[in-house]
C-alpha positions in Angstrom: -47.1 -93.4 -36.9 -50.0 -91.7 -37.8 -53.1 -92.6 -35.5 -56.9 -92.8 -36.4 -59.1 -90.5 -34.6 -60.4 -93.9 -33.1 -57.3 -94.9 -32.2 -56.6 -91.3 -30.2 -60.0 -91.6 -28.7 -58.9 -95.1 -27.4 -55.8 -93.7 -25.8 -57.9 -90.8 -24.3 -60.0 -93.5 -22.5 -57.1 -95.8 -21.4 -55.0 -92.4 -19.6 -58.5 -91.0 -18.0 -58.7 -94.6 -16.7 -55.2 -94.8 -15.7 -55.7 -91.3 -13.7 -58.1 -92.5 -12.1 -56.8 -95.4 -10.7 -53.9 -93.1 -9.7 -56.2 -91.0 -7.8 -58.1 -93.9 -5.7 -54.6 -95.5 -4.9 -52.6 -92.5 -4.2 -50.3 -93.3 -7.1 -47.9 -92.0 -9.3 -48.5 -93.9 -12.9 -45.6 -93.9 -15.2 -46.6 -94.5 -18.7 -43.9 -94.0 -21.7 -44.2 -91.2 -24.0 -43.7 -92.9 -27.2 -45.3 -96.3 -27.3 -47.4 -95.8 -23.9 -46.8 -99.2 -22.3 -46.9 -98.2 -18.2 -43.3 -98.0 -16.9 -44.1 -97.8 -13.6 -46.5 -97.7 -10.4 -44.6 -95.7 -6.7 -46.4 -94.2 -4.0 -47.6 -90.8 -4.4 -47.7 -89.9 -0.8 -50.8 -88.0 -0.9 -49.9 -87.1 -4.4 -51.3 -88.8 -7.5 -51.2 -88.8 -11.2 -49.7 -89.7 -14.6 -45.9 -89.2 -15.4 -44.2 -89.8 -19.0 -41.0 -91.3 -19.2 -39.4 -93.9 -21.8 -39.3 -97.2 -21.8 -36.4 -99.1 -22.5 -37.2 -100.7 -26.0 -38.6 -97.1 -27.4 -34.9 -96.3 -25.3 -33.2 -98.1 -27.8 -35.1 -97.8 -31.3 -34.7 -94.0 -30.7 -30.7 -94.5 -29.8 -30.4 -96.9 -33.3 -32.2 -94.4 -35.0 -30.3 -91.2 -33.5 -26.9 -93.6 -34.7 -28.3 -94.4 -37.9 -28.7 -90.5 -38.6 -25.8 -89.3 -37.2 -23.0 -91.8 -39.4 
């Protein structure tokens, strides 16, 4: 998927807002590295920020693609 400049700017703004929320609440927010959906919010115990992972739907999709290429 190719992102337009507007989409890139929107995503940067969204991540900046998440970072602000994480800082204000001292939490760690995990977002999917592929679709950018928020996966979880955990107590940061004085530390805050954004972490990346993979959501279950993207994981399933990527595993299907991997299996197709492998066969």
